[in-house]
DRENDOLO-671421 format. One line per 5 residues: number of its first residue (from 1); their letters; for each residue x, y, z of C-alpha. Coordinates in nm, 2 decimals. Each point is the difference from the previous one (the first is absolute). Last residue first. Layout:
BEGIN
NUM) a) X,Y,Z | ...
This chain:
BEGIN
766) daaap) 2.13,-1.94,-4.48 | 0.37,0.00,-0.05 | 0.01,-0.36,-0.11 | -0.25,0.06,-0.28 | 0.19,0.29,-0.12
761) speyh) 0.31,-0.23,-0.04 | 0.25,0.06,0.30 | 0.33,0.18,-0.12 | 0.27,-0.15,0.21 | 0.40,0.12,-0.04
756) eirvl) 0.18,-0.28,-0.09 | 0.18,-0.30,0.16 | 0.19,-0.33,-0.10 | 0.04,-0.28,0.24 | 0.31,-0.26,0.05
751) aslaa) -0.05,-0.26,0.31 | 0.24,-0.21,0.20 | -0.09,0.14,0.37 | -0.32,-0.23,0.00 | 0.20,-0.31,-0.02
746) saqgl) -0.23,-0.17,0.27 | 0.11,-0.37,0.08 | 0.05,-0.30,-0.19 | 0.31,-0.06,0.23 | 0.18,-0.28,-0.18
741) rssrr) -0.14,0.02,-0.34 | 0.10,0.37,0.00 | -0.15,0.37,0.12 | -0.34,-0.03,-0.15 | -0.13,0.15,-0.32
736) dstlv) -0.33,0.10,0.12 | 0.09,0.34,-0.14 | -0.05,0.34,0.12 | -0.22,0.20,-0.17 | -0.34,-0.02,0.13
731) npngn) 0.17,-0.02,0.32 | 0.06,0.40,-0.04 | -0.31,0.09,0.17 | -0.05,0.34,-0.08 | -0.40,0.04,0.08
726) reisr) -0.14,0.02,-0.33 | 0.14,-0.34,-0.14 | -0.04,0.01,-0.40 | -0.15,-0.24,-0.29 | -0.21,-0.17,0.19
721) dpdpd) -0.31,0.07,-0.17 | -0.18,0.12,0.31 | 0.29,0.20,0.15 | 0.23,-0.18,0.23 | 0.01,0.07,0.36
716) fwagt) 0.26,-0.17,0.23 | 0.05,0.16,0.29 | 0.32,0.21,0.02 | 0.28,-0.11,0.25 | 0.27,-0.10,-0.23
711) pmvlv) 0.23,0.28,0.02 | 0.14,0.13,-0.35 | 0.35,0.11,-0.11 | 0.10,0.03,-0.34 | 0.39,-0.05,-0.12
706) gqrlg) 0.18,0.10,-0.31 | 0.16,0.29,0.17 | 0.11,-0.07,0.35 | -0.24,0.16,0.27 | 0.09,0.28,0.23
701) pdplv) -0.12,0.30,-0.24 | -0.34,-0.14,0.06 | -0.31,0.09,-0.23 | -0.31,-0.11,0.13 | -0.26,-0.07,-0.30
696) talca) -0.33,-0.14,0.13 | -0.08,-0.35,-0.12 | -0.23,-0.20,-0.23 | 0.03,-0.37,-0.10 | 0.06,-0.21,-0.30
691) granf) 0.03,-0.37,-0.06 | 0.21,-0.33,-0.06 | 0.18,0.15,-0.34 | 0.13,0.32,0.17 | -0.18,0.32,0.14
686) lraiq) 0.05,0.29,0.22 | -0.27,0.27,-0.08 | 0.06,0.36,0.16 | -0.23,0.23,0.21 | 0.20,0.35,0.05
681) gaklg) 0.09,0.05,0.35 | 0.34,0.12,-0.08 | 0.07,0.04,-0.39 | 0.04,-0.23,-0.28 | 0.09,0.05,-0.36
676) harad) 0.21,-0.32,-0.03 | 0.35,0.14,0.00 | -0.13,0.25,0.27 | -0.07,-0.28,0.22 | 0.32,-0.20,-0.09
671) qphir) 0.18,0.31,0.12 | -0.17,0.05,0.32 | 0.05,-0.35,0.08 | -0.30,-0.19,0.06 | -0.22,-0.13,0.32
666) vpapa) -0.32,-0.11,-0.09 | -0.30,0.10,0.25 | -0.28,-0.22,0.06 | -0.35,0.13,-0.16 | -0.18,0.26,0.17
661) gsmga) -0.19,0.03,0.33 | 0.03,-0.36,0.12 | 0.41,0.03,0.10 | -0.03,-0.08,0.38 | 0.01,0.19,0.34
656) ttqwl) -0.34,0.15,-0.08 | -0.12,-0.36,-0.02 | -0.13,-0.23,-0.29 | 0.37,-0.12,-0.08 | 0.05,-0.07,0.40
651) qshlq) 0.10,-0.37,-0.09 | 0.11,-0.04,-0.36 | 0.38,-0.10,0.10 | 0.01,0.17,0.33 | -0.07,0.36,-0.10
646) kapqn) 0.17,0.34,0.09 | 0.31,0.03,-0.21 | -0.10,-0.27,-0.26 | 0.18,-0.34,-0.04 | 0.24,-0.04,-0.31
641) tvlhf) -0.03,-0.09,-0.36 | 0.29,0.11,-0.22 | -0.08,0.00,-0.36 | 0.30,0.00,-0.24 | -0.08,0.26,-0.32
636) egetv) -0.06,-0.08,-0.33 | 0.00,0.31,-0.25 | 0.25,-0.15,-0.25 | 0.08,-0.36,0.06 | 0.12,-0.14,0.28
631) sglwe) 0.25,-0.29,0.07 | 0.23,0.10,0.28 | -0.28,0.22,0.17 | -0.17,-0.32,0.10 | -0.28,-0.24,-0.12
626) vpanf) 0.15,-0.37,-0.08 | 0.22,0.03,0.31 | 0.36,-0.06,-0.03 | 0.14,-0.29,0.17 | 0.28,0.03,0.25
621) vphgp) 0.12,-0.28,0.19 | -0.01,-0.15,0.35 | 0.08,-0.35,0.04 | -0.15,-0.34,-0.11 | -0.06,0.02,-0.37
616) hdpys) -0.33,0.20,0.03 | -0.11,0.19,-0.31 | 0.00,-0.31,-0.20 | -0.20,-0.20,0.28 | 0.17,-0.35,0.02
611) fgaiv) -0.15,-0.08,0.32 | 0.31,-0.16,0.07 | 0.19,0.33,0.03 | -0.24,0.10,0.28 | 0.06,-0.31,0.18
606) dshlm) 0.39,0.03,-0.04 | 0.00,0.33,0.19 | 0.30,0.24,-0.09 | 0.04,0.29,0.25 | -0.16,-0.22,0.27
601) irgtp) 0.06,0.16,0.35 | 0.09,-0.31,0.21 | -0.17,-0.31,0.15 | 0.09,-0.20,-0.29 | -0.36,-0.07,-0.13
596) tplpq) -0.13,0.30,0.15 | -0.14,0.04,0.34 | 0.28,0.23,0.15 | 0.25,-0.13,0.23 | 0.04,0.10,0.35
591) avpda) 0.24,-0.27,0.15 | 0.20,0.02,-0.28 | -0.06,0.35,-0.15 | 0.12,0.12,0.33 | 0.02,0.38,0.05
586) rfasl) -0.12,0.05,-0.35 | -0.29,-0.20,0.04 | -0.10,0.16,0.36 | 0.01,0.34,-0.17 | -0.22,-0.07,-0.30
581) lveda) -0.17,0.32,0.00 | 0.12,0.23,0.29 | -0.27,0.06,0.25 | 0.09,0.24,0.29 | 0.04,-0.17,0.33
576) dpppv) -0.23,-0.16,0.27 | -0.31,0.08,-0.18 | -0.21,0.27,0.11 | -0.30,-0.07,0.27 | -0.35,0.03,-0.18
571) nwiga) -0.17,0.31,0.09 | -0.35,-0.11,0.02 | -0.29,0.22,-0.16 | -0.37,0.02,0.11 | 0.06,0.00,0.38
566) erlae) -0.33,-0.14,0.08 | -0.01,-0.28,-0.28 | 0.37,-0.09,0.12 | -0.07,-0.06,0.34 | -0.30,-0.20,-0.08
561) fspvd) 0.18,-0.22,-0.23 | 0.29,-0.04,0.25 | 0.35,0.23,-0.04 | 0.26,-0.22,-0.11 | 0.31,0.05,0.24
556) igevh) 0.30,-0.14,-0.21 | 0.18,-0.33,0.10 | 0.07,-0.11,-0.34 | -0.21,-0.32,0.06 | -0.26,0.15,0.20
551) graes) -0.04,0.29,-0.28 | -0.05,-0.23,-0.29 | -0.30,-0.17,0.20 | -0.15,0.35,0.08 | 0.04,0.09,-0.35
546) qtwlh) -0.17,-0.30,-0.14 | -0.26,0.02,0.27 | -0.09,0.33,-0.15 | -0.16,-0.19,-0.27 | -0.24,-0.20,0.18
541) rlwge) -0.13,0.32,0.22 | -0.04,0.17,-0.38 | -0.19,-0.33,-0.12 | -0.24,0.01,0.31 | -0.07,0.36,-0.04
536) edlge) -0.10,-0.04,-0.35 | -0.20,-0.30,0.06 | 0.17,-0.37,0.07 | -0.18,-0.33,-0.12 | 0.30,-0.13,-0.17
531) dfaar) -0.07,0.27,-0.27 | 0.07,-0.20,-0.34 | 0.02,-0.32,0.10 | -0.35,0.00,0.23 | -0.16,0.23,-0.29
526) cglrg) 0.05,-0.27,-0.28 | -0.33,-0.07,-0.08 | -0.03,0.17,-0.33 | -0.28,0.23,0.15 | 0.17,0.04,0.35
521) alaaf) 0.32,0.08,-0.21 | -0.18,0.27,-0.19 | -0.10,0.18,0.32 | 0.33,-0.03,0.16 | 0.14,0.14,-0.32
516) idrdn) -0.21,0.29,0.04 | 0.10,0.02,0.37 | 0.37,0.02,-0.05 | -0.04,0.24,-0.29 | -0.17,0.22,0.25
511) raegq) -0.34,0.12,-0.09 | -0.13,0.32,-0.18 | -0.39,0.07,0.06 | 0.04,0.37,0.02 | 0.30,0.07,0.16
506) pavlp) 0.14,-0.24,0.25 | 0.01,0.19,0.33 | 0.28,0.23,0.08 | 0.32,0.02,0.19 | 0.09,-0.36,0.02
501) amyvv) 0.32,0.01,0.19 | 0.29,-0.13,-0.16 | 0.26,-0.16,0.28 | 0.35,0.13,-0.15 | 0.30,-0.19,0.02
496) hrdrs) 0.32,0.19,0.01 | 0.37,0.01,-0.09 | -0.03,0.00,-0.36 | 0.12,-0.22,-0.29 | -0.18,-0.31,0.12
491) tggid) -0.29,0.17,-0.09 | -0.31,0.11,0.19 | -0.37,-0.05,0.09 | -0.27,-0.19,0.20 | -0.33,0.04,-0.10
486) areas) -0.35,0.15,0.16 | -0.22,0.12,-0.31 | -0.15,0.28,-0.16 | 0.31,0.20,-0.05 | 0.14,-0.28,-0.20
481) ttapf) -0.22,0.08,-0.27 | -0.32,-0.26,-0.02 | -0.12,-0.18,-0.30 | -0.29,0.03,-0.27 | -0.04,-0.33,-0.19
476) vidar) -0.03,0.03,-0.34 | -0.11,-0.29,-0.23 | 0.07,-0.01,-0.37 | 0.33,0.24,0.03 | 0.12,0.24,-0.25
471) latpt) -0.11,0.32,0.18 | 0.18,-0.15,0.32 | 0.35,0.00,-0.17 | -0.02,0.34,-0.13 | -0.11,0.12,0.38
466) wwpen) -0.35,0.05,0.12 | 0.13,0.03,0.35 | 0.00,-0.27,0.32 | 0.09,-0.30,-0.22 | -0.07,-0.38,0.01
461) vivte) 0.00,-0.10,-0.38 | -0.17,-0.33,-0.13 | 0.05,-0.06,-0.40 | -0.17,-0.28,-0.19 | 0.02,-0.16,-0.33
456) arawa) 0.35,0.17,-0.05 | 0.11,0.06,-0.37 | -0.08,0.38,0.05 | 0.27,0.04,0.27 | 0.26,-0.17,-0.26
451) aevkg) -0.11,0.29,-0.27 | 0.03,0.27,0.29 | 0.32,-0.09,0.10 | 0.14,0.02,-0.35 | -0.12,0.33,-0.02
446) ldqah) 0.18,0.06,0.32 | 0.32,-0.05,-0.13 | 0.18,-0.07,0.35 | -0.16,-0.07,0.34 | -0.01,0.28,0.28
441) hfpng) -0.31,0.20,-0.08 | -0.27,-0.21,-0.16 | 0.15,-0.27,0.24 | -0.15,0.19,0.30 | 0.08,-0.13,0.34
436) gawyi) -0.21,-0.18,0.27 | -0.27,-0.26,-0.07 | -0.01,-0.17,-0.36 | -0.19,-0.33,-0.07 | 0.06,-0.08,-0.37
431) mridp) -0.21,-0.27,-0.15 | 0.07,-0.24,-0.32 | 0.38,-0.04,0.03 | 0.11,-0.31,-0.22 | 0.34,-0.02,0.16
426) ltidq) 0.34,0.05,-0.16 | 0.22,-0.30,-0.03 | 0.32,0.10,0.18 | 0.35,-0.07,-0.11 | 0.22,-0.01,0.25
421) gdfsl) 0.35,0.16,0.03 | -0.10,0.34,0.18 | -0.30,0.02,-0.23 | -0.05,-0.11,-0.32 | -0.37,0.03,-0.12
416) segph) -0.17,-0.28,-0.21 | -0.35,0.04,-0.14 | -0.27,-0.16,0.11 | -0.24,0.32,0.06 | 0.14,0.28,-0.20
411) liaea) -0.20,0.33,0.08 | -0.07,-0.05,0.35 | 0.37,-0.09,0.07 | 0.14,0.26,-0.19 | -0.20,0.25,0.19
406) faaap) 0.15,-0.16,0.36 | 0.36,0.01,-0.14 | 0.09,0.28,0.24 | -0.07,-0.18,0.32 | 0.16,-0.33,-0.11
401) iamgr) -0.20,-0.30,0.00 | -0.10,-0.23,0.28 | -0.21,-0.32,0.03 | -0.31,-0.13,0.13 | -0.03,-0.21,0.32
396) nelgp) 0.11,0.31,0.22 | 0.11,-0.10,0.35 | -0.13,0.24,0.26 | 0.12,0.38,0.10 | 0.08,0.13,0.31
391) ftpvy) -0.03,0.36,0.08 | 0.34,0.18,0.12 | 0.08,0.15,0.33 | 0.21,0.30,0.02 | 0.27,-0.10,0.25
386) grran) 0.27,-0.15,-0.21 | 0.28,0.25,-0.05 | 0.15,0.24,0.22 | 0.05,0.31,-0.16 | 0.29,0.24,-0.14
381) agvsg) -0.16,0.19,-0.31 | 0.19,-0.11,-0.36 | -0.33,-0.03,-0.17 | -0.23,0.22,0.20 | -0.16,0.16,-0.28
376) msgyg) -0.01,-0.16,-0.33 | 0.20,-0.01,-0.34 | 0.30,0.22,0.06 | 0.16,-0.22,0.26 | -0.12,-0.32,-0.19
371) fsfgg) 0.30,-0.24,-0.03 | 0.32,-0.05,0.23 | 0.32,-0.03,-0.11 | 0.38,-0.04,0.14 | 0.09,0.27,0.28
366) gplgi) -0.12,0.18,0.29 | 0.10,-0.24,0.26 | 0.18,-0.30,-0.18 | -0.21,-0.29,-0.11 | 0.09,0.04,-0.40
361) qglma) 0.33,0.20,-0.01 | 0.18,-0.18,-0.24 | 0.00,0.24,-0.30 | -0.01,-0.28,-0.24 | -0.33,-0.11,0.20
356) alail) -0.15,0.32,-0.02 | 0.06,0.01,-0.37 | -0.17,-0.39,-0.04 | -0.30,0.11,0.27 | -0.05,0.31,-0.26
351) awysh) 0.04,-0.23,-0.29 | -0.26,-0.23,0.14 | -0.27,0.30,0.07 | 0.04,0.11,-0.34 | -0.01,-0.34,-0.15
346) eghea) -0.36,-0.07,0.12 | -0.11,0.27,-0.18 | 0.05,-0.15,-0.33 | -0.28,0.21,-0.17 | -0.11,0.28,0.27
341) rqlsw) -0.10,-0.02,0.36 | 0.31,-0.07,0.14 | 0.09,0.38,0.01 | -0.32,0.08,0.16 | 0.09,-0.17,0.32
336) satlm) 0.28,0.27,0.03 | 0.37,-0.12,0.02 | 0.24,0.04,0.29 | 0.36,-0.04,0.03 | 0.14,0.12,0.32
331) vrgta) 0.41,0.07,-0.01 | 0.27,0.04,0.27 | 0.31,0.15,-0.12 | 0.16,-0.06,-0.29 | -0.06,-0.08,-0.36
326) isdwl) -0.35,0.15,0.01 | 0.04,0.38,-0.07 | 0.27,-0.11,-0.26 | -0.24,-0.22,-0.20 | -0.25,0.32,-0.03
321) trltq) 0.27,0.21,-0.13 | 0.09,-0.26,-0.24 | -0.40,-0.05,-0.11 | 0.00,0.38,-0.01 | 0.31,0.00,-0.22
316) vpvda) -0.17,-0.26,-0.26 | -0.23,0.31,-0.07 | -0.39,-0.15,0.04 | -0.20,-0.18,-0.27 | -0.06,-0.30,0.24
311) lcaaw) 0.09,-0.24,-0.29 | 0.30,0.20,-0.10 | 0.11,0.07,0.33 | -0.03,-0.37,0.09 | 0.24,-0.10,-0.30
306) dltkp) 0.23,0.28,0.12 | 0.02,-0.11,0.36 | 0.07,-0.36,-0.13 | -0.20,-0.31,-0.02 | 0.26,-0.20,-0.22
301) tgdga) -0.18,-0.07,-0.31 | 0.15,-0.33,-0.17 | -0.33,-0.23,0.09 | 0.15,-0.27,0.20 | 0.32,0.17,0.16
296) gtlya) -0.13,0.34,0.00 | 0.17,0.12,0.32 | -0.33,0.02,0.19 | -0.12,-0.32,-0.15 | 0.31,-0.19,0.14
291) vfteh) -0.03,0.19,0.33 | -0.37,-0.17,0.07 | 0.15,-0.34,-0.09 | 0.28,0.08,0.23 | -0.20,0.11,0.26
286) gtths) -0.23,-0.30,0.02 | -0.07,-0.05,0.37 | 0.02,0.29,0.27 | 0.11,0.01,0.35 | 0.36,-0.13,0.04
281) slfal) 0.14,0.03,-0.36 | -0.15,0.35,-0.06 | 0.06,0.13,0.36 | 0.37,-0.08,-0.08 | 0.01,0.14,-0.33
276) dargt) -0.15,0.33,0.09 | 0.01,0.16,-0.35 | 0.21,0.32,0.04 | 0.27,-0.13,-0.27 | -0.07,0.23,-0.25
271) iwaeh) -0.12,-0.24,-0.27 | -0.22,-0.15,0.25 | -0.17,0.31,0.16 | -0.03,0.15,-0.32 | -0.21,-0.28,-0.15
266) alalm) -0.23,0.02,0.31 | -0.02,0.37,-0.11 | -0.09,-0.09,-0.36 | -0.27,-0.30,0.15 | -0.17,0.28,0.19
261) iatds) 0.00,0.23,-0.27 | -0.13,-0.24,-0.26 | -0.28,-0.12,0.26 | -0.10,0.41,0.04 | -0.05,0.01,-0.37
256) gprsq) -0.38,-0.06,-0.01 | -0.10,0.38,0.02 | 0.29,0.20,-0.14 | 0.22,0.15,0.21 | -0.05,0.33,0.20
251) iltad) 0.27,0.01,0.27 | -0.06,0.22,0.29 | 0.28,0.05,0.24 | -0.17,0.10,0.34 | 0.01,0.25,0.21
246) igppv) -0.31,-0.05,0.22 | -0.25,0.26,0.08 | -0.29,-0.15,-0.15 | 0.05,-0.37,-0.07 | 0.10,-0.07,-0.36
241) dqalp) -0.25,-0.22,-0.22 | -0.13,0.36,-0.10 | 0.28,0.04,-0.24 | -0.14,-0.28,-0.21 | 0.18,-0.22,-0.24
236) sivtf) 0.14,-0.18,0.29 | 0.34,-0.10,0.15 | 0.03,0.18,0.29 | 0.35,0.05,0.19 | 0.00,0.06,0.38
231) rcgra) 0.27,0.12,0.23 | 0.03,-0.09,0.38 | 0.19,0.25,0.20 | -0.15,-0.01,0.33 | -0.24,0.29,-0.14
226) qarav) -0.10,-0.25,-0.29 | -0.10,-0.28,0.25 | -0.19,0.22,0.23 | -0.20,0.17,-0.31 | -0.10,-0.39,-0.12
221) lgalp) -0.09,-0.07,0.36 | -0.23,0.30,0.05 | -0.16,-0.08,-0.35 | -0.04,-0.36,0.07 | -0.19,0.05,0.35
216) hdvag) -0.35,-0.05,-0.07 | -0.13,-0.16,0.31 | -0.35,-0.16,0.07 | 0.00,-0.22,-0.30 | -0.26,-0.15,-0.24
211) gstvr) -0.05,-0.35,-0.09 | 0.20,0.09,-0.33 | 0.17,0.31,0.03 | -0.10,0.32,-0.14 | 0.15,0.34,0.02
206) wnktn) 0.38,-0.10,-0.06 | -0.11,-0.02,-0.38 | -0.04,0.38,-0.02 | 0.37,-0.02,0.10 | 0.14,-0.13,-0.32
201) lggfa) 0.34,-0.16,0.06 | 0.11,-0.08,-0.33 | -0.01,-0.29,-0.26 | 0.34,-0.11,0.06 | 0.11,0.14,0.33
196) vvrdt) 0.37,0.03,0.08 | 0.05,0.05,0.38 | 0.33,0.12,0.04 | 0.22,0.05,0.36 | -0.19,-0.24,0.20
191) haais) 0.02,-0.07,0.38 | -0.19,0.18,0.25 | -0.28,0.14,-0.24 | -0.01,-0.36,-0.18 | -0.03,-0.17,0.32
186) dwsta) -0.26,0.23,0.10 | -0.16,-0.04,-0.32 | -0.08,-0.35,0.07 | 0.14,-0.29,-0.23 | -0.29,-0.16,-0.18
181) ahsva) -0.23,-0.28,0.07 | -0.37,0.00,-0.08 | -0.11,-0.12,-0.32 | 0.30,0.10,-0.23 | 0.27,-0.16,0.18
176) assgl) -0.25,-0.27,0.14 | -0.02,-0.16,-0.34 | 0.15,-0.29,0.08 | 0.30,-0.23,-0.02 | 0.23,0.27,-0.16
171) vhpli) 0.07,-0.05,-0.33 | -0.30,-0.26,-0.11 | -0.21,0.16,0.26 | 0.08,0.35,-0.13 | -0.12,-0.06,-0.36
166) aaaag) -0.34,-0.07,0.02 | -0.11,0.27,0.25 | 0.21,0.23,-0.14 | -0.19,-0.04,-0.31 | -0.32,0.06,0.15
161) wsyng) 0.12,0.33,0.23 | -0.30,0.22,0.01 | -0.26,-0.16,-0.26 | -0.03,-0.32,0.20 | 0.13,-0.38,0.04
156) vqdtf) -0.25,-0.25,0.00 | -0.38,-0.01,-0.10 | -0.24,-0.27,0.11 | -0.22,-0.22,-0.21 | -0.26,-0.11,0.22
151) ggaaa) -0.07,-0.27,0.26 | -0.33,-0.18,0.14 | -0.16,0.26,0.22 | 0.24,0.00,0.28 | 0.26,0.10,-0.27
146) lfrrv) -0.23,0.25,-0.12 | -0.07,0.16,0.34 | 0.39,0.00,0.09 | 0.07,0.17,-0.31 | -0.24,0.25,0.02
141) qsrah) 0.07,0.09,0.34 | 0.38,0.03,-0.05 | -0.04,0.21,-0.30 | -0.29,0.23,0.20 | 0.23,0.05,0.33
136) hlrga) -0.27,0.06,0.26 | 0.21,-0.20,0.23 | 0.34,0.14,-0.05 | -0.11,0.39,-0.02 | 0.19,0.23,-0.24
131) sswgy) -0.27,-0.07,-0.26 | -0.01,-0.06,-0.38 | 0.37,0.01,-0.08 | 0.05,-0.35,-0.02 | -0.19,-0.06,-0.34
126) sggli) -0.29,-0.21,-0.09 | -0.11,-0.26,-0.26 | -0.12,-0.36,0.07 | -0.05,-0.14,-0.35 | -0.25,-0.26,0.01
121) sapgh) 0.03,-0.31,-0.28 | 0.29,-0.15,0.20 | -0.27,-0.14,0.27 | -0.19,-0.23,-0.30 | -0.17,0.09,-0.30
116) drhir) -0.36,-0.12,0.06 | -0.03,-0.04,0.36 | 0.24,0.26,0.12 | -0.18,0.24,-0.27 | -0.33,-0.07,0.12
111) aiega) 0.06,0.02,0.36 | 0.16,0.35,-0.05 | -0.29,0.10,-0.18 | -0.22,-0.14,0.25 | 0.15,0.21,0.28
106) aldla) 0.00,0.30,-0.20 | -0.37,-0.03,-0.07 | -0.10,-0.06,0.36 | 0.25,0.26,0.15 | -0.14,0.27,-0.25
101) adwev) -0.39,-0.10,0.07 | 0.07,-0.03,0.39 | 0.15,0.35,-0.02 | -0.30,0.16,-0.18 | 0.04,0.14,-0.33
96) pvydd) 0.11,0.35,-0.15 | 0.04,-0.05,-0.41 | 0.28,0.11,-0.21 | 0.07,0.15,-0.33 | 0.23,-0.13,-0.28
91) rgrav) 0.31,0.14,-0.15 | 0.27,-0.10,0.20 | -0.08,-0.38,-0.04 | -0.26,0.00,-0.33 | 0.29,-0.21,-0.18
86) spgag) -0.15,-0.29,0.13 | 0.10,-0.37,0.06 | -0.28,-0.19,0.19 | -0.21,-0.03,0.28 | -0.35,0.10,-0.03
81) gelwg) -0.21,0.26,-0.22 | -0.21,0.19,0.22 | 0.26,0.02,0.34 | 0.31,-0.02,-0.26 | -0.14,0.28,-0.21
76) rrihp) -0.11,0.20,0.29 | 0.30,0.00,0.21 | -0.10,-0.12,0.36 | 0.03,0.22,0.29 | 0.05,-0.01,0.38
71) rdirr) -0.05,0.29,0.22 | 0.15,0.34,0.04 | 0.32,0.00,-0.25 | 0.17,0.31,0.11 | 0.08,0.24,-0.28
66) nshvl) -0.19,0.30,0.17 | 0.27,-0.03,0.26 | -0.06,-0.02,0.38 | 0.27,-0.24,0.09 | 0.25,0.12,-0.26
61) epwag) -0.03,0.39,0.07 | 0.02,-0.06,0.32 | 0.33,-0.17,-0.01 | 0.15,0.24,-0.25 | 0.19,0.15,0.29
56) vmdad) 0.22,-0.25,0.02 | 0.09,0.05,-0.34 | 0.04,0.37,0.02 | 0.17,0.01,0.34 | 0.28,-0.24,-0.09
51) agnlp) 0.10,-0.19,0.33 | 0.24,0.20,0.21 | -0.08,-0.16,0.36 | -0.39,-0.01,-0.01 | -0.21,0.12,-0.30
46) varvl) -0.34,0.16,0.11 | -0.28,-0.15,-0.18 | -0.29,0.22,0.01 | -0.40,-0.02,-0.02 | -0.06,-0.36,0.00
41) rgnrv) -0.39,-0.03,0.03 | -0.20,-0.16,0.27 | -0.12,0.33,0.17 | 0.36,0.12,0.00 | 0.29,-0.23,-0.03
36) egrfa) 0.38,0.10,0.02 | 0.24,-0.24,-0.11 | 0.35,-0.01,0.15 | 0.26,-0.09,-0.26 | 0.27,-0.24,-0.10
31) gwhgl) 0.20,0.02,-0.36 | -0.04,-0.03,-0.35 | -0.05,-0.39,-0.01 | -0.35,0.08,0.22 | 0.00,-0.01,0.37
26) siggt) -0.26,0.07,0.31 | -0.04,0.17,0.28 | -0.32,0.12,0.18 | -0.32,0.19,-0.04 | -0.23,0.22,0.19
21) vnptp) -0.07,0.35,-0.05 | -0.17,0.21,0.28 | 0.29,0.24,0.02 | 0.22,-0.01,-0.29 | 0.31,-0.24,0.10
16) gtgaa) 0.33,0.18,0.06 | 0.31,0.16,-0.16 | -0.14,0.13,-0.29 | -0.01,-0.13,-0.40 | 0.28,0.25,-0.10
11) adpil) 0.24,-0.12,0.26 | -0.05,-0.37,-0.12 | -0.02,-0.19,0.32 | 0.28,-0.15,0.19 | 0.01,-0.34,0.15
6) adalp) 0.23,0.01,0.32 | 0.18,-0.34,0.05 | -0.28,-0.28,-0.11 | -0.28,0.04,0.20 | -0.01,-0.12,0.35
1) m) -0.10,-0.35,0.10
């Protein structure tokens, strides 16, 4: 099979391989690349098809980093004192040991914890961005292993769109509208008159895609839409959330007020007669109850534009102009993932759907709503889904908790946690097994996380590098990177499948996660259940049969495994038509109903109302967050945390592309900086009751006053007495207060902080 179309290398990296250099094609979350290897070392990673050169170019640094874990290690205090809770994690040193010794200790602990405390006493921790490959996907591997070994406490939901994952099944019948489905930018470019982007369309987020993408088409598609006449409105406190070259209207409302704006626009649709009554009657359930709330029938407060303007702290004329721009023409409403990562975040997505239902364009080309256009690359790219295989799991005999609640679960065993209509009894977690991901990056209130971490009796971590998580483990297994193993990678949002060639041998004594778990499974007597007798190639061939079977059903000529391996990249044929979210449902809601109680879009849910949660009466509402600019005291700022420009979460922090040279930047409006005696490049201290961190001052006139913006990619590095975090990790400041009892999701975007010039003590300066 030939390569997909013509793969174009980055111009600055040259146009052909270096003589006497071997290598192959591989894939990361930030794009495809051709690896070049000399004398067993990865010497260059050439980005393909417009992948970000800085991020892709960091691969040699990652593979050969001096932060690599070269062999198994045991924390000295655990090795000498035995298992048990310990505050020494993160402070202790490590003893290198032989593989068999480390595996025996880990297997013995897993068996002991299972025997004495039951399967739910082991937390299987991971996160989904660990590898673009589908076989060596750490989260899939650790979950399958722990299920085979007897069960564990799993995590459901995620930090990216956890609130959406909770609300969308009630409203649309599934979470597909945030997990993988979206109206294509081709459809928008051809049909849309106005895109309204709540949370923005920040192009730095287009550099990464979960699972990795070969194509990076969004900038061109957005430009094509504007060239045809589509106009854009971006609602965000940060001017950077407007794509370069796009002539967009920017509304810099208070963070946390977006739901109020959506509700006011829906109210305006109703009172002006613009609401599509026919669509509401045929395709939705409960619009009468929702309209009663909009008009103030229950609480005496009509959700007018003036009401929303007061909450958003913008001129009411700004919202009137926004209404005028969507009252006619084809309108696409979208919200970033970050919008629902806040207190009451579920309502922002529900309100957006309700507003789109009022306009009556859901399911039309270029109209309705979609989520995540500004959150990740390839959202809205036109691709045929189903040809990237998935690694199968096993039935778990343990239980599951919301992902963002894991620290609470460890700290408060036996207590009850309300979640999506159920009351969960939190397990008594005695062991943490983490493979893939860095909770000391993505979790909130890291002081609380560190306290929870100390309560475990044993912590085991698989990790390539000495990350903050590895430095808080008792048993550390060195894991390979995806450049050191064969795999199949890709995403449902991209039109390619990639055979990821192993570029170099495993570094040091590193082993694949799969092999680590297979060795543990052998010691625990469950290897047959875990790996079914298949080695790496056997599993890859087995996974590829999924794609071949789908091709047989759909009449698609899928290459053989051998052909895929030889070609490196397969170009999946495009879908027969541009994707339009909910188009089949719109065309015939009776023959193509949604999997909701009524088969329609739920603007009122009796199920949610039956939960009796005060902040979820059964329809979209606005509830002010506890921490936001509507209730600040003097000197407080709203902290917005976003993704780094040249990292993926905390990945790449330790490379040239990352932020490891100084504390992470904090964006601040120049007038706010002057008022606090801060200058560009100075080190500032950000603090609140939860903690404090350092940051490098970056004045930004494009930022709304009263708002600070920090990226979240810095590796957690508190000083010895835990009084301040030194690398600039803002999650020492964010609250573990979650979105609501419905979603129990991260509410990181609801946080207030203070800022001041940092003057280190003489001891700290030394």
